[in-house]
C-alpha positions as CSV (number, residue, x, y, z in Angstrom):
1,M,0.0,0.0,0.0
2,S,1.2,3.5,-0.8
3,I,1.4,6.3,1.7
4,S,-1.5,8.1,0.0
5,F,-3.7,5.1,0.2
6,T,-3.0,4.8,3.9
7,T,-3.5,8.5,4.4
8,S,-6.9,8.3,2.7
9,I,-7.9,5.4,5.0
10,I,-6.8,7.5,8.0
11,S,-8.9,10.4,6.8
12,R,-11.9,8.2,6.3
13,L,-11.5,6.7,9.8
14,K,-11.2,10.1,11.4
15,R,-14.4,11.2,9.6
16,E,-16.3,8.1,10.7
17,I,-15.1,8.5,14.3
18,A,-16.2,12.1,14.3
19,D,-19.6,11.1,13.0
20,M,-20.0,8.4,15.6
21,Q,-19.0,10.9,18.4
22,Q,-21.6,13.3,17.0
23,Q,-24.2,10.6,17.0
24,T,-23.3,9.7,20.6
25,S,-23.7,13.3,21.6
26,N,-27.1,13.6,19.8
27,D,-28.4,10.4,21.4
28,K,-27.3,11.6,24.8
29,S,-29.2,14.8,24.4
30,K,-32.3,12.8,23.2
31,K,-32.1,10.6,26.2
32,E,-31.8,13.5,28.6
33,K,-34.9,15.1,27.0
34,A,-36.9,11.9,27.3
35,L,-35.9,11.4,30.9
36,S,-36.8,14.9,31.7
37,K,-40.2,14.5,30.0
38,I,-40.8,11.2,32.0
39,K,-40.1,13.1,35.3
40,Q,-42.5,15.8,34.2
41,L,-45.2,13.3,33.3
42,Q,-44.7,11.5,36.7
43,K,-45.3,14.8,38.5
44,N,-48.4,15.5,36.4
45,I,-49.8,12.1,37.1
46,K,-49.9,12.9,40.8
47,M,-52.1,15.9,40.1
48,S,-54.4,14.1,37.6
49,S,-57.7,12.8,38.6
50,S,-59.3,11.7,35.4
51,P,-58.7,8.0,34.4
52,T,-58.4,9.0,30.7
53,D,-55.7,11.5,31.6
54,L,-53.8,9.0,33.7
55,S,-54.0,6.4,31.0
56,S,-52.7,8.8,28.4
57,K,-49.8,9.9,30.6
58,M,-48.9,6.3,31.4
59,T,-48.8,5.5,27.7
60,Q,-46.5,8.4,27.1
61,I,-44.2,7.3,29.9
62,T,-44.1,3.7,28.5
63,K,-43.2,5.1,25.0
64,L,-40.5,7.3,26.4
65,N,-39.1,4.4,28.5
66,E,-38.9,2.4,25.3
67,E,-37.1,5.3,23.5
68,V,-34.6,5.5,26.4
69,A,-34.0,1.7,26.1
70,R,-33.5,2.0,22.3
71,I,-31.1,4.9,22.8
72,D,-29.2,2.8,25.4
73,A,-28.9,-0.1,23.0
74,S,-27.8,2.3,20.2
75,Q,-25.2,3.8,22.5
76,A,-23.8,0.4,23.4
77,A,-23.5,-0.5,19.7
78,L,-21.9,2.8,18.9
79,T,-19.4,2.4,21.8
80,K,-18.3,-1.0,20.3
81,Q,-18.0,0.5,16.8
82,L,-16.1,3.5,18.1
83,A,-13.6,1.3,19.9
84,A,-13.1,-0.8,16.8
85,K,-12.6,2.3,14.6
86,N,-10.1,3.8,17.1
87,A,-8.2,0.5,17.1
88,E,-8.2,0.5,13.3
89,L,-7.1,4.1,13.2
90,R,-4.1,3.4,15.6
91,Q,-3.1,0.5,13.4
92,Q,-3.3,2.6,10.2
93,L,-1.3,5.4,11.9
94,A,1.4,3.0,12.9
95,K,1.5,1.7,9.3
96,N,1.7,5.2,7.9
97,E,4.5,6.0,10.3
98,Q,6.5,2.9,9.3
99,K,6.1,3.8,5.6
100,S,7.2,7.4,6.1
101,E,10.4,6.2,7.9
102,K,11.4,4.2,4.9
């Protein structure tokens, strides 16, 4: 492999890592918003008296809890992918360094 090929691989890996970190940040923000909404709904449930209103709020809480679980699963997968990409990047950087020394 030529140095330029290795350099393009390194650039691609850096872009992918940056995208994954951005996705992680976005997911974290979504999770915080969902948890905040759950807390607000739980407070509102205490003040609600109508069965329909209670049922509606419980349904919303269930859906938000499902979203939080989905985000957690996504974060776990992203963390694994990010670790793999970082390992690959380190490997490519080492190869690039060896080639530039020759």
